[in-house]
C-alpha positions as CSV (number, residue, x, y, z in Angstrom):
1,M,-0.1,0.3,0.2
2,K,2.6,2.3,0.7
3,T,4.6,1.8,-2.1
4,T,1.9,2.5,-4.4
5,V,1.0,5.5,-2.4
6,L,4.4,6.4,-3.4
7,I,4.2,6.0,-6.9
8,L,1.4,7.6,-7.3
9,A,2.6,10.5,-5.8
10,L,5.9,10.6,-7.4
11,T,3.8,10.4,-11.2
12,L,1.6,12.8,-9.8
13,G,4.3,15.3,-9.2
14,T,6.5,14.6,-12.3
15,L,2.9,15.2,-14.4
16,A,2.6,18.2,-13.2
17,V,6.0,19.4,-14.0
18,F,5.4,17.9,-17.2
19,E,2.2,20.0,-17.6
20,Y,3.8,22.7,-16.4
21,N,6.8,23.1,-18.6
22,S,4.9,21.9,-21.7
23,N,3.0,25.4,-21.3
24,R,6.2,27.0,-21.0
25,P,6.4,29.2,-24.0
26,D,9.7,28.1,-26.1
27,T,13.3,30.2,-25.8
28,G,15.0,26.9,-26.2
29,T,16.8,27.4,-23.2
30,S,15.9,25.5,-19.9
31,T,13.0,26.1,-17.3
32,S,15.5,28.1,-15.8
33,E,17.4,30.6,-17.8
34,V,21.0,30.6,-16.7
35,S,23.1,31.8,-19.7
36,D,25.8,33.0,-16.8
37,Q,27.2,29.6,-17.2
38,T,27.5,29.1,-21.1
39,N,30.4,30.1,-23.4
40,V,32.5,28.5,-20.3
41,P,35.0,25.8,-20.1
42,A,33.6,22.2,-19.4
43,P,35.1,20.8,-16.0
44,K,37.6,18.4,-16.1
45,F,36.7,14.5,-15.0
46,D,38.0,11.5,-15.1
47,L,35.4,8.8,-13.0
48,V,34.5,5.4,-12.7
49,D,32.0,4.0,-15.6
50,V,29.3,2.3,-13.8
51,S,30.4,-0.5,-17.0
52,G,34.2,-0.5,-16.1
53,G,36.7,1.5,-16.2
54,R,37.3,5.4,-16.1
55,M,36.4,7.4,-17.9
56,K,37.9,10.6,-19.0
57,S,37.0,14.2,-20.1
58,A,39.4,14.2,-22.5
59,D,38.0,11.1,-24.0
60,I,35.2,13.5,-25.4
61,K,36.6,16.6,-26.6
62,G,36.3,16.8,-30.3
63,K,32.7,15.1,-30.3
64,V,29.4,17.3,-29.0
65,A,29.0,16.0,-25.7
66,V,25.2,15.4,-24.0
67,I,25.8,15.2,-20.1
68,D,22.8,14.4,-17.8
69,I,23.1,14.8,-14.2
70,W,20.9,12.7,-12.4
71,A,20.3,10.3,-9.5
72,T,19.1,6.9,-9.1
73,W,15.3,8.5,-6.7
74,C,15.1,11.1,-9.0
75,A,11.7,10.7,-10.5
76,P,12.1,12.9,-13.6
77,C,15.8,12.0,-14.0
78,I,14.3,8.3,-14.6
79,L,11.5,9.4,-16.5
80,E,14.1,11.2,-19.1
81,I,16.0,8.2,-19.6
82,P,14.6,6.7,-22.9
83,N,14.3,10.3,-24.6
84,F,18.6,9.7,-23.7
85,N,18.7,5.9,-25.1
86,K,16.9,7.4,-28.1
87,L,19.7,10.2,-28.4
88,H,22.4,7.6,-27.7
89,A,21.0,5.2,-30.6
90,E,20.4,8.2,-33.2
91,H,23.9,9.7,-32.5
92,E,26.3,7.0,-31.7
93,G,29.7,6.8,-33.7
94,K,28.3,10.8,-35.6
95,G,30.3,12.6,-32.9
96,V,28.2,12.9,-30.4
97,Q,28.6,11.2,-26.8
98,V,25.6,11.0,-24.5
99,L,26.2,10.3,-21.5
100,A,25.1,10.5,-17.8
101,I,26.8,11.5,-14.3
102,T,25.1,10.4,-11.0
103,V,25.0,12.2,-8.2
104,E,23.9,11.9,-4.4
105,S,23.4,7.9,-5.4
106,G,25.5,6.1,-3.0
107,T,28.0,3.9,-4.2
108,L,28.9,1.9,-7.6
109,D,27.5,-1.1,-6.0
110,R,23.7,0.7,-5.1
111,I,24.0,2.2,-8.7
112,K,24.8,-0.1,-10.6
113,P,21.9,-2.2,-10.2
114,K,19.6,0.9,-10.7
115,V,21.6,1.1,-14.0
116,A,20.1,-2.0,-15.2
117,Q,16.9,-1.5,-14.1
118,F,16.1,1.2,-15.6
119,E,18.1,-0.3,-18.7
120,M,20.5,2.6,-19.6
121,T,22.1,2.4,-22.9
122,Y,24.8,5.2,-22.9
123,P,28.0,5.7,-20.3
124,V,27.3,6.5,-16.8
125,L,29.5,7.4,-14.5
126,V,29.7,7.9,-10.4
127,G,30.3,12.1,-10.2
128,D,32.3,13.5,-7.2
129,D,31.2,17.3,-6.2
130,K,34.3,18.2,-7.6
131,V,32.2,17.7,-11.2
132,V,29.6,19.2,-9.9
133,E,30.8,22.4,-8.8
134,G,33.2,22.0,-12.1
135,F,29.2,22.2,-14.1
136,G,29.0,25.1,-11.4
137,G,26.4,23.7,-8.5
138,Q,23.6,21.8,-8.5
139,I,20.3,23.7,-8.5
140,G,18.1,20.7,-9.1
141,L,17.9,17.6,-10.8
142,P,18.1,16.6,-14.3
143,T,20.8,18.7,-15.2
144,T,21.7,18.1,-18.2
145,Y,24.4,20.3,-20.6
146,V,25.5,20.4,-24.5
147,V,28.9,20.9,-24.9
148,T,31.0,21.8,-27.8
149,K,33.4,20.1,-29.7
150,N,36.0,22.6,-28.0
151,W,34.9,21.3,-24.2
152,K,33.0,24.8,-24.0
153,I,28.9,24.3,-22.3
154,Y,26.9,25.3,-24.9
155,Q,23.5,25.0,-23.2
156,K,21.9,23.8,-20.1
157,Y,18.4,22.3,-19.4
158,L,17.4,21.9,-15.8
159,G,14.2,20.1,-14.9
160,M,12.6,18.3,-17.0
161,R,10.7,19.4,-19.9
162,A,8.1,18.2,-22.7
163,N,10.4,19.4,-25.1
164,K,13.7,18.6,-24.2
165,R,15.2,15.7,-26.7
166,E,13.6,18.1,-29.5
167,L,15.5,20.8,-28.1
168,I,18.5,18.9,-27.5
169,E,18.8,17.7,-31.1
170,K,18.8,20.8,-32.4
171,D,21.5,21.7,-30.8
172,I,23.1,18.5,-31.8
173,D,22.9,19.8,-35.6
174,K,23.7,23.0,-35.1
175,L,27.0,22.2,-33.2
176,L,28.1,19.5,-35.9
177,S,27.6,22.2,-38.5
178,Q,30.1,24.0,-36.8
């Protein structure tokens, strides 16, 4: 019974956020305008990959990167995973790297089963305070960054919104054409 009530509450809360964001004007940015955090260098990192090994920011430089900062307990974050799976599938091997950085989610042993449960097909890294601060600190989750081939933050999307994937697709197309 408690589980059903919790799922219902999370679903209703997520739908409310979704409805609110879908009725906002399309500004090409997120629910929170953060222009002072664009066109600045993205942070360098060397993080544990949930599937094994490590991933460095240097491994991604030269590609357009879509970096989603999320948590395993964040309902809107979880609801966005299918869209990131689609972005990854559509752009894999085409100069685009989609990845997630997990924060506030516990140890690797706690994160790994969640990644499998949510069927995440793109790399998932275990974040730390240094990388979060490098991206300007966390205001909320999920937060998605689109990063240029030259490792500059091009766009920041705070929260969940109905057309986020489409906006990111436009960002990717623009950055690949440059």
